[in-house]
C-alpha positions in Angstrom: -1.6 -18.5 13.8 2.0 -17.3 13.5 3.0 -14.1 15.0 6.0 -11.8 14.4 7.5 -9.8 17.2 8.9 -6.3 16.8 11.5 -4.4 18.9 8.8 -3.4 21.4 7.9 -7.0 22.1 4.5 -6.7 20.5 3.1 -9.9 18.8 1.2 -9.2 15.6 -0.5 -12.0 13.6 1.2 -12.4 10.2 -2.3 -12.2 8.6 -4.2 -9.0 9.1 -7.9 -8.3 8.3 -8.3 -5.5 5.7 -11.7 -3.9 6.4 -12.2 -2.1 3.0 -13.9 -4.8 0.9 -16.8 -6.1 3.0 -19.8 -7.4 1.0 -22.5 -4.8 0.5 -26.2 -4.9 -0.1 -26.6 -1.9 -2.2 -24.6 0.8 -0.4 -24.8 -0.8 3.0 -22.3 -3.3 4.4 -23.8 -6.7 5.1 -23.2 -6.6 8.9 -24.1 -10.2 9.7 -21.9 -11.6 7.0 -19.0 -9.3 7.8 -19.3 -10.2 11.5 -19.1 -13.9 10.7 -16.0 -13.4 8.7 -14.3 -11.1 11.3 -15.0 -13.5 14.1 -13.8 -16.5 12.1 -10.5 -14.7 11.6 -10.4 -13.7 15.3 -10.9 -17.3 16.4 -8.2 -18.4 14.1 -5.8 -16.0 15.8 -5.9 -12.8 13.6 -5.3 -9.8 15.9 -4.8 -6.9 13.5 -7.7 -5.2 11.9 -7.1 -2.3 9.4 -9.7 0.3 8.6 -9.8 4.0 7.6 -11.8 7.1 8.0 -12.7 7.2 4.3 -13.8 3.5 3.9 -17.6 4.0 3.9 -19.2 2.3 6.9 -16.0 0.3 7.8 -15.1 1.9 11.1 -18.6 1.8 12.4 -19.0 -1.9 11.4 -15.7 -2.9 13.0 -16.5 -1.0 16.2 -19.9 -2.6 16.4 -18.6 -6.2 15.9 -15.7 -5.8 18.4 -18.0 -4.3 21.0 -20.9 -6.7 20.8 -18.5 -9.7 20.9 -16.5 -8.2 23.8 -13.1 -8.5 22.1 -11.9 -5.0 21.7 -9.1 -5.4 24.2 -8.0 -8.6 22.5 -7.3 -7.1 19.0 -5.3 -4.3 17.5 -7.2 -1.6 15.6 -5.4 0.3 12.9 -7.1 3.3 11.4 -6.0 6.4 9.6 -5.9 10.2 9.6 -6.9 11.4 6.1 -4.0 13.9 5.9 -5.0 15.1 2.5 -8.3 16.4 3.9 -7.2 18.3 7.1 -6.3 22.0 7.1 -5.8 22.5 10.8 -5.0 20.5 14.0 -8.5 21.3 15.2 -9.8 19.5 12.1 -7.5 16.5 12.7 -8.8 16.4 16.3 -12.4 16.5 15.1 -11.8 13.6 12.7 -9.9 11.6 15.3 -12.8 12.0 17.9 -15.2 10.9 15.2 -13.2 7.8 14.5 -13.1 6.9 18.2 -16.9 7.3 18.3 -17.3 5.1 15.2 -15.0 2.5 16.6 -16.6 2.5 20.0 -13.3 2.8 21.8 -11.2 5.4 23.6 -7.8 4.5 22.0 -6.4 3.3 18.6 -3.6 0.8 18.7 -2.0 1.7 15.3 -2.7 5.1 13.9 -1.5 6.1 10.4 -1.0 9.2 8.4 -3.0 8.0 5.4 -1.7 7.7 1.9 1.5 9.8 2.0 2.9 10.1 -1.5 5.6 12.7 -1.0 7.7 14.2 1.8 6.0 17.5 1.2 2.7 16.2 2.6 4.5 15.2 5.9 6.2 18.5 6.0 2.9 20.3 5.6 1.5 18.3 8.6 4.4 19.3 10.7 3.8 22.9 9.8 0.3 22.5 11.0 1.5 21.2 14.4 1.0 17.5 14.0 4.1 16.6 16.1 2.7 18.2 19.2 -0.7 16.6 18.5 0.8 13.2 18.2 2.8 13.7 21.4 -0.3 14.6 23.3 -2.3 11.6 22.0 0.5 9.2 22.8 1.0 10.7 26.3 -2.8 10.2 27.0 -2.8 6.7 25.6 -5.4 7.6 22.9 -2.8 6.5 20.2 -0.6 3.6 21.1 1.6 3.5 18.0 2.0 6.1 15.2 2.9 5.3 11.6 2.1 6.1 8.0 0.8 4.4 4.8 2.6 5.1 1.6 2.0 5.1 -2.2 4.8 7.2 -3.6 8.3 6.4 -4.9 11.2 4.8 -3.0 13.2 8.0 -2.6 10.4 9.8 -0.9 9.5 6.8 1.3 13.1 6.7 2.6 13.0 10.5 3.4 9.8 10.2 5.3 11.0 7.1 7.1 14.1 8.8 8.3 12.4 12.1 9.2 10.6 10.8 12.3 10.7 8.1 14.9 7.9 6.1 13.4 6.7 3.0 15.2 5.4 1.2 12.1 4.6 1.7 8.4 2.4 0.3 5.7 3.4 -0.2 2.1 2.0 -1.7 -1.1 4.2 -4.7 -1.9 3.9 -7.9 -3.9 5.9 -9.9 -6.3 5.1 -7.4 -9.1 5.8 -4.3 -7.0 9.2 -5.5 -5.7 11.0 -2.5 -7.2 8.2 0.1 -7.3 6.7 2.4 -4.7 8.5 1.8 -1.4 9.7 -1.6 -2.8 12.2 -4.0 -1.3 14.5 -1.2 -0.5 11.9 0.5 1.6 10.9 -2.7 3.3 14.5 -3.5 4.3 15.1 0.1 5.5 12.1 0.0 7.7 13.0 -3.4 9.1 16.5 -2.1 9.8 14.9 0.5 12.1 13.2 -2.4 13.9 9.7 -1.2 13.1 6.8 -3.4 11.9 6.0 -3.3 8.2 2.4 -3.9 7.3 1.8 -5.0 3.7 -1.2 -3.8 1.7 -2.3 -4.9 -1.7 -0.6 -8.3 -1.6 -2.8 -9.4 -4.5 -2.9 -6.0 -6.3 -6.6 -5.7 -5.3 -7.2 -9.3 -6.4 -5.6 -8.8 -9.8 -2.9 -11.4 -9.1 -5.7 -13.9 -8.8 -8.5 -12.8 -11.0 -6.6 -11.1 -13.9 -3.8 -13.6 -14.4 -3.2 -14.4 -18.1 -3.8 -18.0 -19.2 -0.1 -18.9 -19.3 0.3 -17.8 -15.7 -2.8 -19.7 -14.5 -1.5 -22.8 -16.3 1.9 -22.6 -14.7 0.4 -22.3 -11.2 -2.2 -25.1 -11.8 0.4 -27.5 -13.0 3.0 -26.9 -10.3 3.5 -29.7 -7.8 3.0 -27.4 -4.8 -0.8 -27.2 -5.6 -0.9 -23.7 -4.1 -3.5 -21.3 -5.3 -2.5 -18.0 -7.0 -3.4 -16.2 -3.7 -1.2 -18.6 -1.7 1.7 -18.1 -4.0 1.4 -14.3 -3.4 1.2 -14.6 0.3 4.0 -17.1 0.6 6.3 -14.9 -1.4 5.7 -12.2 1.2 5.9 -14.5 4.3 9.2 -15.8 2.9 10.7 -12.4 3.8 11.5 -11.9 7.5 11.2 -8.2 7.2 7.4 -8.5 6.5 5.4 -8.3 9.7 1.7 -8.4 8.7 0.1 -9.0 5.4 -3.4 -7.5 5.0 -6.2 -9.2 3.2 -9.6 -7.8 2.4 -11.4 -11.1 3.2 -15.1 -11.2 2.3 -15.9 -14.9 2.4 -15.3 -17.6 4.9 -13.5 -19.6 2.2 -11.1 -16.8 1.8 -10.5 -16.5 5.6 -9.9 -20.3 5.8 -7.4 -20.3 2.9 -5.5 -17.3 4.1 -5.4 -18.6 7.6 -4.0 -22.0 6.4 -1.3 -20.2 4.4 -0.4 -17.9 7.4 -0.2 -21.0 9.6 2.2 -22.9 7.4 4.4 -20.4 5.6 7.8 -19.7 7.0 10.5 -17.1 6.2 13.1 -18.7 4.0 10.8 -21.6 2.9 10.7 -20.9 -0.8 13.1 -22.8 -3.1 14.9 -21.9 -6.3 12.2 -23.8 -8.1 9.5 -21.7 -6.4 11.2 -18.5 -7.5 11.5 -19.9 -11.0 7.8 -20.5 -11.1 7.1 -17.0 -10.0 9.4 -15.6 -12.7 7.4 -17.6 -15.2 4.2 -16.1 -13.9 5.7 -12.5 -14.0 6.9 -13.1 -17.5 3.4 -14.2 -18.6 1.9 -11.1 -16.9 4.4 -8.8 -18.6 4.0 -10.4 -22.0 1.1 -8.0 -22.7 2.9 -4.9 -21.5 3.6 -2.0 -23.7 7.2 -1.3 -22.5 9.7 -3.9 -21.6 10.9 -2.0 -18.5 12.2 -4.0 -15.6 12.5 -1.1 -13.2 16.3 -1.6 -12.9 16.6 2.2 -12.7 19.8 2.4 -14.8 18.1 5.3 -16.6 17.8 7.3 -13.4 18.2 10.0 -12.2 16.8 11.9 -15.1 18.4 15.4 -15.2 14.9 16.9 -15.6 13.3 14.9 -12.9 11.2 12.5 -15.1 10.2 9.4 -13.2 10.9 7.1 -16.1 10.3 3.6 -14.4 7.3 5.0 -12.5 5.6 6.2 -15.7 6.3 3.0 -17.5 5.0 0.8 -14.7 1.7 2.7 -14.8 1.6 2.6 -18.5 2.0 -1.2 -18.5 -0.7 -1.5 -15.8 -3.2 0.0 -18.2 -3.0 -3.3 -20.1 -2.8 -5.7 -17.2 -5.1 -4.0 -14.6 -7.3 -1.6 -16.5 -7.1 2.1 -17.5 -8.8 3.5 -14.5 -6.7 1.7 -11.9 -3.5 2.5 -13.8 -4.3 6.2 -14.1 -5.1 6.3 -10.4 -1.7 4.7 -9.6 -0.1 7.3 -11.9 -1.7 10.1 -10.0 -0.5 8.7 -6.7 3.1 7.8 -7.6 4.0 10.4 -10.2 1.4 13.1 -10.4 1.3 14.2 -6.8 5.0 14.4 -5.9 6.2 17.9 -4.7 8.6 18.2 -7.7 6.8 17.3 -11.0 8.0 14.1 -12.6 5.9 14.1 -15.8 7.1 12.8 -19.2 6.5 16.3 -20.7 9.6 17.5 -18.8 11.8 15.4 -21.0 14.1 17.5 -23.2 15.2 14.6 -25.4 18.8 14.5 -24.2 18.9 10.7 -24.6 21.1 10.0 -21.5 18.6 7.5 -20.3 18.7 5.4 -23.5 22.5 5.2 -23.3 22.1 3.3 -20.0 19.0 1.1 -20.7 19.9 -2.6 -20.7 16.7 -3.4 -22.5 17.4 -1.0 -25.4 14.0 0.8 -24.9 13.4 3.9 -27.0 12.6 5.8 -23.8 12.0 9.2 -25.3 9.5 7.9 -27.8 7.8 5.6 -25.2 7.5 8.4 -22.6 5.5 10.5 -25.1 3.3 7.5 -25.8 2.8 6.8 -22.1 1.9 10.4 -21.3 -0.8 10.5 -23.9 -2.3 7.3 -22.6 -2.0 8.1 -18.9 -3.0 11.8 -19.0 -5.9 12.5 -21.3 -7.3 15.9 -20.8 -9.8 15.2 -18.0 -7.1 13.4 -16.0 -4.6 16.1 -16.7 -7.0 18.7 -15.3 -7.8 16.5 -12.3 -4.1 15.9 -11.4 -3.4 19.7 -11.7 -6.3 20.5 -9.3 -5.1 17.8 -6.9 -1.6 19.1 -7.0 -2.8 22.6 -6.2 -4.7 21.2 -3.2 -2.2 18.7 -1.8 1.2 20.0 -2.8 1.4 23.7 -3.5 -0.4 24.8 -0.3 2.1 22.7 1.8 5.0 24.5 0.0 3.5 27.9 0.7 3.1 27.1 4.4 6.7 26.0 4.6 8.0 29.0 2.8 5.9 31.5 4.8 
C-alpha cells in the first residue's frame, strides 16, 4: 500500500475505506461479510476508515470489528459531528460521547464537521461555542485532528478553509466534478496549506461505473491500458499529488482487491496525454445526453443577482445522467442551502451572462427550464423548510 505524508508527518493510506455502503440483510448490516471486507483491506495496508453518526449501524459495526480483531490502535477512525442537527454544545457533547461508545474507543483520529455547504453553518457553530469545545477535546486527546466535509460551491469552501486552522478536509471530487463543489481550486488551496485532502465520491456513488453510456464503456474497454472504469477514476485522482486519501465504499472482496491493486500501482504524474484524451472522450460521451452544454468555465459569473448559473446547470444535467432524485438532492446541497439564495428565479433577465458565454448558451431561457425541473413544488417547499432550519437560525444568532 502506498502512503502519503502530510506536514505533521502522518502516514495515511492512499486508499480509505468508506463505511457507508456495507451489504445489508433487510435493515441490518451483514456483520460477518463487512468484517471480512474490512480485515482484507486492513491486511492490505488500508489505515483510514471513514464513518458518520448518521450512517445507520456503521459506527457500531466499525467499532465492533476493530475491537474484536484488536486493531483499534493500528488504524485511523474518521467520523463526523452532524452540525445540521445540533442546537447547543451540550447536544454536540452528547452526540460525541455516543459516537465514542458506538466505536468502542476513547478517541477519534479524524473528526469532521459533517456536510458544510456554506460559511454560515460554520459561523453558527462558532456562535454556539464550538471553538472552545474543539480546544478542550484536542487538549484531552479525545480528538486528534479536526476537519470538515464539504458539499457547497468553491467560493464558500475557500472561505471556510481560511477561517480556521483546519488539520484536514474532505471534498467530493472526481473527473466530472473537477470544476464544481470545492473543485480543483479547493483541492489546491487546501494542499497549499499543507493539510490532507480526503476525497469522497470518486465514482459519483458508482455512477462512473454503473451508469456510463455505451460510447464511454466502449472507449474504456478498447483502450490498451485494460483498466476498469473504477481504476480510471481512481488513477485520475492519484495522479494529483494534492490528493491524500481516496475513499471507497467497498462492499465485496473483489472490490477491495481491485482498489488495493490500483492504490499499489498508481503514482502521481503517471497519466499521459493519451490517458487524458481517453478521459475527455468518456466525459464527452457522458455529457452527450446533457440538457445544457455548460462546461463550468464560469465566464458568466458573478451574476449581479447572485444566481449560481454553473451550479444550477450542473444539477440540471445530472438529472439526465444520474437520476432526478440524486440531482435534486445535489441541487439542495450546493445551491438551495447557501446563506445567500442563488436560485434561478432571482434572474432579472439582464443578459450579461450570455454576453460572456463561450458556448453561446441561451442562459436566461435555460435557467427557467432548469428551475422548473429541479424545484417542483414538493422540493421547493422542502428546500424552504431546510433553509429556515439550517441557514436563517444561524443568521439570527450572529446578528443577536
